[in-house]
N, C-alpha and C positions, 0 to 999 in steps of 0.2 A: 529342507533346509528343518534346522529343529526347531523345537517350540520357540525358544528365547528367540528365534531369526524373525518366526512368523508372527509373533506379538508386536516387533518393532515392524514389521513392514504393513501391519493392519494400522499402525501410528504414525509411520512416516510424514504422513499429510499435515498431520498435527502437529508433531517436531518442528516442520520445515516453517509453519507458516506463525508458530511464537517467535520462534528466531529471528524470522522476517520481519515482524513487525516490532518486533524490539530493537534491532538493528538496523533495519533498512536498506540491507542490501543483500543480494542471492549469493556472493559467496561467502559473505559472514554467516548468511544461513545454513550455508553446506556446512561449511565446518563447523557447526553446532550442531548440526544432523549428527557429522562422523562421530565427534567428541562424546556423544550421548549414547551412540551405538556403542561405542570401545566403553562406555561407562556401565550400561546396561548390558552388554555381554560377559561382564564379572559378577552380576547380581544373580545371589541367587534365588530364584523364583518360588522356594518354600517359604522364603521372607516377605511376600509381595500381594498385597491384600488386591490392591487394586491395580492391573499394570495401566492401564492408561492415568491415571493420577501420578504414578509412579515416574513414568516418560515426560510428562507434563512438569514435572519438578526438576528432573534433571536440565531438562531443554532450559526451563528458565532462569535456573541459577547458572546453567553454562554460559547463557545469554547473558546476564547481568554483568557475568563475571569478564566480561568482552566489552562494555559498554564504554568502558574508559578507554581503551585502545582506539576504539571506534569513533568516540570525539576528539581526540587528539588529532585525525587525519582530518577532521571536517574544520579544525580552529580556521584554519587560512582559505577555507573554501571560498571562490569567487562569484558573490552571487548569492539568492537563496539555495540551500539545499535540499533533495527534493527525494523521497525514495525512489531505489529502482524500481521501473515498471516490472510487471512478468506479463508477459504477453504468450500465449499458448500457442504454439507451434508444430503443433501434434494433434492428432486423433486419436490417444490410447486413452485405454482406463486409467493409467496412472495420470495421466495430463488429466482427464475430466475432475478427479479427486482433488491434485495438484490445486487445481482453481477454485475448486469449491467450497474449496477452505479458507482463502482469502477472503479479510476485507475489501469493502470498494477501496478505490484507490485514494478519495476526497477522505476517507475516515483514516488512512492508514497516515495521512499528510497530517492531520490534527494528530494521532496517536504520537506523532514526530516531536509535537509541542508540549506533550507533558510528560512527566519525569520516568528514565525507565522503570521504578517500582510502579506508577502509576499505569505506567502501559501492561505492564505483565499482571497486575492484579486485577484489571479489566478484562484481558484476553481470557485468563483463565476463568473466572467466574462470568462474565456477561455474554463471552462468545463460547469458549467451550463447557460453561454448566460447571465447572469443579467447588465442590462445597469452599468455604470459607476457613474451616479449619484443614483442609488438604493445601490452600492456599498459602495459610500463615506459616507451615512449614516448609513451601516450595521458597519464600520467600524470606524465612526465619523473622517473622514476626508473630505476635499473638494475633487471635482471632478479631479481637474489637480492634486493634491498630487496621487491618486488613479491611474490614468494614469501610474506615474511616477513608482510606486512602480511594479505596471503590468509589465512595459519594465524590470525594474531588475530582476522580478523575473523569466522573460521569458530567458534572458540572463545567469542566474545562472543554468537552466533547459537545457543548447544548448548540455550537456554532453548524454542525451539522441537524439537520433535520433527519435523523435516520426513516423514520418512515418515508420521507420522500426520495429515498434511496434506493426501490427497487428498481432494477433491469428495464422493466418494460418503461417507466416513466424514464430513466434516465438517456435510454435509447430513443424516445419521442424526442426529449429536450435536444438531446446532438442531432436529431435529424433536423428539425428545425436549425439549428446555428450553423450547421454546413450547407442548409439552404442560404443563409442569409449572407453566409462568407461568400456562395460562389455566385450570386447576382453582384454584390459588391453594395448592398443596402444599407446603410451605415443605420438608419432609423431599424429597421427589423431586427438587424443584429443588437442593436441600443434594446431593444422590446424581448428579446431572449432573456437578457441578462438582468439581475438586480442592481437598483441604481446605485447598491453599498457593495458590488460586485467586487472582488479582489483576484486580481491574477500573479502569478509567482511562475516564472520562466526558468530553466535549469539547464544553462550550458556549460556549466564548468569550467568557463574560460578557454574554451576548444572552440567554440562556433558564436556566432551573435545570439546574443540573450539581455530581455531585461535583466540588468543587475539589481534594480530595487523592485519590489512590488508597486505595481500598476493598479491604480485605487479607481474606482469608480465606472459606471457602463460606458460613457461616453469614451474615454481616455483607453479603455481595453479596446471596445470597437475599431477605436481608431488604429490600433496597436496592431489589432489582427490583421483586419484589411490590410495594413501595409505588408505585412508576413505573406499575405493570401495572395499578391501580387508579385510575390518573388518567383522566379521560376525553379522548375523542379525538375531533373530528366525523367525522363520517362516514370512521371506520378503517379502513384495507385493510392488512393484514401479510401479507408473502410471505416463501417463501425464494426469491431471485432472485440474480442474479449480481453480487456486488460484489467490484471487482477481479478478483483470477486465480481466485477461486473461490464459493462462494455465501455468502450472509450473509441478515439477516433485514432486509427492507424496512418502513420502517411509513409508510403515508401517509395524511392527509387529505386525503381527493377525489383532485387531483390532485397535491397539495404533499408533497412527501418531509419527513416530521417527523423522523427517527430511522435511523441505521445501524447494525445491531449486528452484529460479526463477532468470532470466538471461536478462538483457539487451543489445540489439543489437545495432551494427553502420548500416550505409547504406549501407555496403557490405553483411548485414547479418551476420556478425560474433559477439560473443558476447565478449562485451565490459567490462560486469559486471557479477558477479555470486554471489548471496546473499540466502547464508545457514542460516536458523532457525533451530537451534537443543535445543534452550531452553523449557525443560518441561512443562513449566507454561504456557508459550505462545502458545504451539501447544495445551496443553488444553482448553485454550482460543479462539481459532484459529476456533475451528468447528463452523460455522455458523446455525449452524441447529435448 
């Protein structure tokens, strides 16, 4: 490998994470990774002070340029659109690094509700620690404007208590959630949910899913218990790696049938439930 290739390989997972969080799909993120590599291959390393910042800037500009095309594909999407889940289907150092760079799925969902520019600034500063001046060069703004964009992004993201989103607390909440589903206990399931919880279900028009958000603990619990009574051949239910934290993975044999991620509040109650059932997204989600 050339020095150029080695530097790109060292930062590839960051490039993918930036592209994925801005665009929300694995295929689009992979395209950005490829385009970033091609642009990077033509760069004179003697002119690059910080390869990490330089690659982050290329990936950000490339992803932002792709946003309009991606948005057009979603205009007629049936029901809620959720990011493609990323599921680790291998045990290699590359897989571990790829998953470590990802945000929690709940935070990825909320990021998609901000503007692309806000997503980019939040990722580059709050996640990857780039200075505002470097971010300004990446997004074509001045540093003062970038600071304001960062403030607006953080304000939009206050719906997720990021201090409650650790892997351990999420796994505990998911375990209680599954126990309540397994027993069919409506009250136990409602107790796990915050009273004002929201459920989003993405079936892509390919499978049965809620076409509108489901609001409130009682309505969500009733909906989930109905799903839980639907038989799945050779069903296997696991709490496993989903994006940057644990999630529920339901398989029929070896086929992924459903992913479920949650957001928590500071009391570790579930405030958001995010179901992906779209088979196209589930096929693309495997990160192996």
